[in-house]
SEKEZA-488404 format. One line per 4 residues: for each residue x, y, z of N, C-alpha, C. Coordinates in steps of 0.1 Angstrom, whole numbers. Layout:
BEGIN
X,Y,Z,X,Y,Z,X,Y,Z  ...
***
This chain:
BEGIN
-2467,-1198,-834,-2469,-1184,-831,-2483,-1179,-836  -2489,-1171,-828,-2502,-1165,-831,-2501,-1156,-843  -2509,-1159,-854,-2508,-1151,-866,-2513,-1137,-864  -2520,-1134,-853,-2525,-1121,-851,-2516,-1113,-841
-2506,-1120,-836,-2496,-1113,-827,-2491,-1100,-834  -2491,-1090,-827,-2485,-1077,-832,-2495,-1068,-840  -2507,-1073,-842,-2517,-1065,-849,-2520,-1052,-841  -2520,-1053,-828,-2523,-1042,-820,-2511,-1036,-813
-2499,-1040,-817,-2487,-1036,-811,-2484,-1021,-813  -2480,-1014,-803,-2476,-1000,-804,-2462,-999,-798  -2453,-992,-805,-2440,-990,-800,-2437,-975,-799  -2433,-971,-788,-2430,-957,-786,-2415,-956,-782
-2408,-947,-788,-2394,-946,-785,-2390,-931,-784  -2382,-928,-774,-2377,-915,-772,-2363,-915,-768  -2356,-905,-773,-2342,-903,-769,-2341,-890,-761  -2338,-891,-748,-2338,-879,-740,-2324,-874,-738
-2321,-862,-744,-2307,-857,-744,-2304,-852,-729  -2314,-847,-722,-2311,-842,-709,-2308,-853,-699  -2314,-865,-701,-2311,-876,-692,-2301,-886,-698  -2298,-884,-711,-2289,-892,-718,-2293,-907,-717
-2304,-910,-722,-2309,-924,-723,-2318,-926,-734  -2320,-938,-738,-2329,-942,-749,-2339,-951,-743  -2352,-947,-745,-2363,-955,-738,-2373,-959,-749  -2377,-972,-747,-2387,-977,-757,-2398,-984,-749
-2410,-982,-752,-2421,-988,-745,-2430,-995,-756  -2433,-1008,-752,-2441,-1016,-761,-2454,-1020,-754  -2464,-1019,-762,-2477,-1023,-757,-2486,-1030,-767  -2492,-1040,-763,-2501,-1048,-772,-2510,-1056,-763
-2522,-1051,-760,-2531,-1058,-750,-2534,-1073,-754  -2532,-1076,-767,-2534,-1090,-771,-2522,-1099,-769  -2511,-1093,-766,-2498,-1100,-764,-2494,-1100,-750  -2494,-1088,-743,-2489,-1086,-730,-2500,-1081,-721
-2499,-1084,-708,-2509,-1080,-698,-2508,-1065,-695  -2497,-1059,-697,-2495,-1045,-696,-2483,-1040,-704  -2482,-1027,-707,-2471,-1022,-715,-2458,-1024,-707  -2447,-1026,-714,-2434,-1027,-707,-2424,-1018,-714
-2414,-1014,-706,-2404,-1004,-711,-2390,-1009,-709  -2382,-1006,-718,-2367,-1009,-717,-2360,-995,-718  -2350,-994,-709,-2343,-981,-709,-2328,-985,-711  -2322,-978,-720,-2307,-980,-723,-2300,-967,-719
-2293,-967,-707,-2286,-955,-703,-2274,-953,-713  -2271,-940,-716,-2261,-937,-725,-2250,-928,-718  -2238,-929,-722,-2227,-921,-716,-2222,-911,-726  -2219,-899,-721,-2213,-889,-730,-2199,-894,-734
-2195,-890,-746,-2182,-894,-751,-2178,-883,-761  -2165,-881,-762,-2159,-872,-772,-2155,-880,-784  -2156,-893,-784,-2153,-901,-795,-2163,-899,-807  -2158,-903,-819,-2167,-902,-831,-2178,-912,-829
-2190,-908,-834,-2201,-917,-833,-2205,-920,-848  -2207,-933,-851,-2210,-937,-864,-2224,-943,-864  -2233,-939,-873,-2246,-944,-874,-2245,-957,-881  -2251,-968,-876,-2251,-981,-883,-2265,-985,-887
-2275,-977,-886,-2288,-981,-889,-2291,-983,-904  -2284,-975,-912,-2286,-975,-926,-2273,-973,-933  -2270,-982,-942,-2257,-980,-950,-2259,-978,-965  -2272,-976,-969,-2274,-974,-983,-2267,-961,-988
-2259,-963,-998,-2251,-952,-1003,-2238,-949,-996  -2236,-957,-985,-2224,-956,-977,-2215,-968,-979  -2216,-975,-990,-2208,-988,-991,-2193,-986,-989  -2188,-975,-995,-2173,-973,-993,-2169,-972,-978
-2177,-965,-971,-2175,-963,-957,-2176,-976,-950  -2186,-984,-952,-2188,-997,-946,-2177,-1006,-949  -2173,-1006,-962,-2162,-1015,-966,-2149,-1012,-958  -2146,-999,-957,-2134,-995,-950,-2135,-998,-935
-2147,-996,-929,-2149,-999,-915,-2148,-1014,-912  -2152,-1022,-921,-2153,-1037,-919,-2140,-1044,-924  -2132,-1037,-932,-2120,-1043,-938,-2111,-1048,-927  -2108,-1040,-917,-2099,-1044,-906,-2104,-1056,-899
-2117,-1057,-896,-2123,-1068,-889,-2121,-1081,-898  -2123,-1080,-911,-2122,-1091,-920,-2107,-1096,-919  -2097,-1087,-919,-2083,-1091,-918,-2081,-1098,-905  -2086,-1093,-894,-2084,-1099,-881,-2090,-1113,-881
-2102,-1115,-887,-2108,-1128,-887,-2100,-1138,-895  -2094,-1133,-906,-2086,-1142,-915,-2073,-1146,-907  -2067,-1137,-901,-2055,-1140,-893,-2058,-1150,-882  -2069,-1148,-875,-2073,-1157,-864,-2076,-1171,-870
-2082,-1171,-882,-2086,-1184,-888,-2073,-1192,-892  -2064,-1184,-898,-2051,-1191,-902,-2043,-1196,-890  -2043,-1188,-879,-2036,-1192,-867,-2043,-1205,-861  -2056,-1205,-862,-2063,-1217,-856,-2060,-1230,-865
-2058,-1228,-878,-2055,-1239,-887,-2041,-1244,-884  -2032,-1235,-882,-2018,-1239,-879,-2017,-1246,-865  -2025,-1241,-856,-2025,-1247,-842,-2031,-1261,-842  -2040,-1264,-851,-2047,-1277,-851,-2038,-1287,-859
-2027,-1283,-865,-2019,-1293,-873,-2009,-1300,-864
***
């Protein structure tokens, strides 16, 4: 990989509430021939939305949110062990 890759990189991101999409544009003339854009369309929901970008100070919440997944993983692992015997 080129050690200078990214030196000139520019990232622009915008979240447009009116159009409900997240758009990110990347440009670096030393890496790409032209800027490129990725668009993530979003849907309205009445469900609770949880931010997962940063969990510092939120360890209790994260542990609670992940506890059910860890239990499911353990049950699946034990079932797989029994099935392989």
